[in-house]
N, C-alpha and C positions, 0 to 999 in steps of 0.2 A: 405416468405421463404418456399421453398418446403420441404416436409417431409425428414428427414435425414434417410439414408439407415440403414438397420440392419447390425451390425458389431460384429465380434468375435475376441477376442485377448487372447492369452495364453502366460504366462511367467513362467519361472521355479521357480521364487520367487516373492513374493510381500512384500511390507512394507506399513503398514497402521497405522495411529496414534491411532486408536481405537482398532484394532484387532492384532496389532503387526506383527510378522513375519508370512507370509503365505507360506506354503510349497507346491508350485505349485498353480497357480491361473488361472481360466478361467473366462473371462468377456464377457458377451453378452449384447449388447446395441441395443436399438430400440427407434426411435424418439428422439434421443439426450439424452436419459437417460440410466442408467444401469438397464437392465431388469432382469439380473440373474448374480450372481457371486458365484462360488463354487470352492472347492479345486480340483486340478487336477495335479498330478505329471508328467503326459505325455500329449502331445497335442492331442485332438480329431482329427480324420482323416479329418473332414470337416473344420478345421481351415486353412485358406490359409497360404502358406509358409511365405509370407511377414508379417503375423500377429503372427508368432511364434518366441519366444525369449528364446531359450534353454540356452543361456549364459547371460541372462539379468534378470532384475527385474523391477517391475512396482510399482509406487507410485501414489497417487493422484496428479493431476496437481498442480503447485505452484501458489500462490497468491502473487502478488506485491501490497500491500495495501496502498502504498504511493509513487507516482511518479510525477515528473514534466517533462513530455515528451517534452513540448514546449521548455525547456531549453537544449535539447540534443545538439544543435549546439554550446553550450558554453563549451563542453567537452574539457579539456586541456587548456582552456584559462583563468581560474580564479585564482586569487591570493591565496596564502597559508599563508597570514599574519594575519589572524584572522577574526572573524565573521563580524565585522563592515566594514572592507575593502571589504569583500566578498559581503555584502549587497550593498555597494556603487557600486561595479562592476556590480551587477545584475541590479540595477536601471539605470546605465549608458547604459548598453547593451539594455535594453528595450527602452530607449529614442532614441537610435541611430538606431533602427531597420528600414531598408529600404526594398524596393522591392527585391533587390539583396540578402540581408541577410535573408529576409523572405523566399526566395526560398531555401537558405542554411538550414534554420531552418526546412523546410518541409522535405528535403532530409535526414537530420540528424534524424528527428523523424521517418521516414520510417525505417532507419537502426536500430534505437533503438528498435522499435517494433519487427523487425525481430530477433534482438539479444535476446530479452526477450523470444520469442517463442522458439528459438533454445536452450535456457537454461532451458526449461521445464515449462515455465510460461503459464498458461491457463487463468489467470484473472489479470487485471490491474485496479487499482483505481487511477485515474489521476486528478491532479489539472490543470484546464484549465486557463492558464494565458494569452495566446496570441490567442487561438482558432485554433492553428495549428494541434494539435493532434486529436481533437474530430472527424473530418470526417474520419481520417485514422483509428481510433479505430472502427468506425461504420462498416467499411468494413473488419476489420482484422480477424473476427471470435472469437476474445478474448471476454470473459465475462468482460465487463468494466463498471465502473462508471466514468463519467466525471463531476467533481465538478467545477462549475463556480466560479472563484475567484472574490471576492469583496474586494477592497481596498478603505478605506475612512478614511484617517488620520486627517481629520478636518470636522467640520460641513459643511463648504462650499463644500468640496469634496463629502460628503454624499448627499447633496441636489442637486448638479450639476451632479454627475455621479453615485453614489452608488445606489440611489433609482431606477434610470433607469436600472442599471445593474441587480438589483433584479427583476424588472418588466420584463426584457428580459428573465431572467431565468424562471419566472412564465409562460410566454407565450410558451417558448420552451418546458417546461415540460407538458403543456396541449396538445400540438400538436404532441409530440413524439409518434411514433407508438408503440403499446404494445409489438409486437414481433420483437425485435431488439436485437443486441448484446450489446447495450449500454443503461445504465440508466443514469439519470441526477441527480445531486446533487448541493448543494451550499456550498461555502467555504469562510466565512469571514476569511480573511487571518491570522491575529494574533491579540492578544489583544493590540498590540502597533501600528498596522497599520489600525485598524478599531475602531473608537470611540465607547464608551459604548452604545450610542443611536443606532448606526448602528448594533452593535453586537446583541443587544437585539431584534431589528427588524428582523434580519435574523433568529435568533433562534426562535422567536415567530412564524414566518411564517412556518419554517420547522417543528416545534413541532406540530402545528395544523394538519399537513398533514402527518407526519412521513416521510418526505423527507430526503434522505441521506444528511448529513452535515459533514464537516471536518474543523478543525481549528488547527493551529500550536500552541502549548502551552509549556511554560517553556523550550524552546529549548536551550537558551544560558545564561551564567552568565550576559552578557550585557543586555539581555531582563529583567531579574529579577531586575538588578540594576536600570534600567530606571523606571520600573513601581512601584517598592517598595520604592526606595529611591529618585527617580527623579534626578538621577545623572549618570555619567559614559560616556563612549565613544559613546554609541548609542544616548544618549541625545545630545551630542555635534554634532554628525552627522546630526540629524534632525534639530537642530538649524541652522547649516550651510546651509542645504538644503532648509529650509522654512523660515528662519528668525524669527521663533517663538520658544518659549520654549514649548516642547510637553506636559508639565504638564498643560498648559492652556486648552488643549483639553481632556487629559486623566486623569488628577489628579494623585496623588501619594498615596502610602501607601497600595496598594493592589496588590497581586501577579497575574500573568497571569491566573493561575488555579482558584483563588478566583474570579477574574473578570468574567471568563466564568461561574462560578457557579451563580454569581449575575444575569447574563444575561439569566439564565435558559438554558444554552447551553450544560450542562453535562447530556446528555440523551443517551439511548442505540443506537439511530440512529445517534449520532455524533461521528465521529472518532477523538479522541484526539491524535494528531500526535506529536511525540517526548516525551514530558513529561520527559525530561532528568533531570530536577532539581526541583522536587516538594519541597515545603516548609513543615515543620513539620506538620503532620496530613493530608496532601493533598493526599498522596497515599491511605489512608483510605477513603477519600472523593471520589476519583475516583472509588474505588472498590464499595462503597455503591451506587454510581450512575449507576453502570453497564455500564459505558462508555467504549468502546473498545479503547485500547491504541496501537498505531503503533510505533514500534521501528525500526530505520534505523541504524544498527550497523556500517557499513562501513563509512557512512556519519558522524556519531558520532565520529568515530576514525579520520576521515579526519580533523575535527576541533579540535581534541585533547581535547574534553570536559571531565569533571570529570567522574569517573566511573558511569555507568548507574545503577539505583536501581532495577535491574532485579530480584534479589532474593526476595526483599521485595514485588514486584508486584506479583511474582509467589506465594509467601507464602499467599498473600491476595486473591488468586484465580482470579486475574484480567483476563479479556478477552483481548487477545493480538494477534497481527499479526506482520509481518515483511514488511518493505518497503525498497526501495533503495534510496529514494529522487531522485535527478536529476544527470545527468552526469556533472553538474557544481560543484558537491561535491562528486563525486564517479567515479571510473574508469570503472564501468560496471553496467548493470542492470541484476543482477544475484542473485536471491533470495537464491539459494543453497549456494552461497558464503557468503551471509549475515548469514545464519544458521551456516556455518563453523566458522565465526567470533565469534558467540555466544559460540560455543563449545570450541574454542581455548581460548577466553579471560575470559569467565564467568564460564565455566565448570559445567553447571547444571548436576545433576546426573540422569536425566530422558531423555534418547535419543529420546524416542517417542514424548516427549513434544517439543523437537526441531523440529522434523518433523511436528508436529501439528502447530507450529508457522509459518512454511513455506507454509503449504497448506491451512491455515485458520481454521483448526479444533479447534485450541486453542481459537477461538472466541466463542465457545459454540454453543448453539442452539437458542439463543435469536435473533429475527428478528431486523433489516432487514439483518444483515451481517452473522448471525450464520447459522448453519445447512449445512455446507459445509466441504470439505477437507478430506473426507474419501472415501474408495472404498466400497460402500454399494448400495444395490438395491434402486432404485428410485432417487439416486443422479445423478447430471449431468454427462454425459459421458466424463469427462475430466481427463486425466491421463498423466503421463510421463513414458517412458520406458528408462532404464539406462543400459549401458554396461560398464563393468570394465575390465581392462587388466587381472585380475584374481579374481574371486569371492572367498570368504572364503571357505576353504575345509569343515568346519563344521559351517555353518552359525548360528549366534545368532543375537538377536536384536542389541546388542552392536556392534558387528563387521560388521554387514550389514549397520548400520547407519554410522559407520566410513568409510565403502566402498563408501556409497552414497556421503559423504562429501569430499572424496578424489578428488582433481582437475583432476586426470587422468581418473576418471569415466566420461563418456560423455553421454549426452542425445541423445538417438538414435531416439526417436519418441515422438512427442507431439500431443495430441488430443485436438483440439479446436472446438468441435462440439456444444458448448453451444449457446443457442438462447436467453438468457436473463442474465443480470448481477447479479441479486439477486436471491437467492433460492426461490422457490415457492412450 
C-alpha cells in the first residue's frame, strides 16, 4: 500500500467521547494517522475548501463491531415469527444457495458495505459465514476483522468439517499480509452449534496466539432453555433437523456464558456478542473476564427480546461496543441509529458514553480491540463529518449529541484511510 497523503480537515465543531465538545477543530493527518489536532474556531487559509465544514461537526468514525455481511441478500425476506423460525429460515437459505443467489449475495454485500460507509462507519468486524464479504472488505478501505465462522453441532461434524475449517483459518492467518485493511479472526458460532470439545479447541488455539475471536452468547430465551433445561422449541427444531436429541452432544444444566467460561473463551480478545440474557452472577463474570460485549439494539428489538441489561453492564464498567447484526434481522447497517435506539429506549444519562459505544471508545484501552474511537494524536485517521439542517445556537454536549442522533442529520464525509484493522 503506498504512503497515504498528508491531509488537513477543519470543522466548526467536534464531538469526542474523551474530550467532549470541541469549539472548532483542526485535524492534520500524515501516513494514515492523526499527526496534530488543535482548537481552531476559524479555518486556516491553507485548508482546502472541500475540507472545510463551517456548518458541520466531526466525530471519530463509527465502529460496527458485529455484522453478518454475507446475509445482506436476505434483507426483507426473513420471518418475524420468532427466533427458532428465523434460525430455520437461515439454515434453509444457506442450504439453497446457488450460483445465481451467490451472485445476488455478492451484490447485496457490496451495497451493504457502501451503505455502512455512507452512514459514517470506518470499521466493520464481520462474521464470515459464506466467504462472500471477506474479499470485498479487503478492498473497501474499511478497518475490518473477518471472523471465520465454525459450526460443529456434533462430534462427527467437528471431525469431518470443523477441524478442517480451523486449519484453514490457521493457514490464512499465517499468509495474510501484515499491511492490509483486514485482520483475521475465528468465530465458534454459539454454545449450541459448536460442541464443547470444538469450542474448547477454538478457544485454546486463539488464546495461545491472542487471535481475535467472537462468539454469540445468551442471545435468546430459546437458547438458554435448550442448554440449561434441555427443552423448548430450539431443542425440537434440532431434533427434527438431525433426528437426535441435542443433549446427546451438548449436555444440559449449564448456560451459554457458563459453557464459554468452561472452555476458557471469556478472554479480552474474545467478543461476547449479544449477552442479552445472562443468568444471575454472569454479568459480574463477564466484567471480571474483561471480555468485550457487543450489543445490537435494533436486532434485539426486531426479535422483541426482554429488556437488555445495559445499565447493569454499564454500572460494572463493562467494555462494550455496538453492532448491527445482519440485514436478516435489521433494516439498515447504521451504527448511529443503533446509538439512537439506546438513547430512546434505555435513556442513559451520559451522552458521551453513547458516542463512545458507537466509535469503539467504550472498549477501553485493553488490546486487541481497545485504544480506538477518539480524535487524538497518533490515532488512525478515521472520522465522520456530519451536517444538520440547523446546528444548536448554543451548542452543549447534550444538544449536540441529540443533533448527531437526529435522523435529519446526514453524514457528509467518511474517512477510511486505515491500513490495519486493529490498533497498534
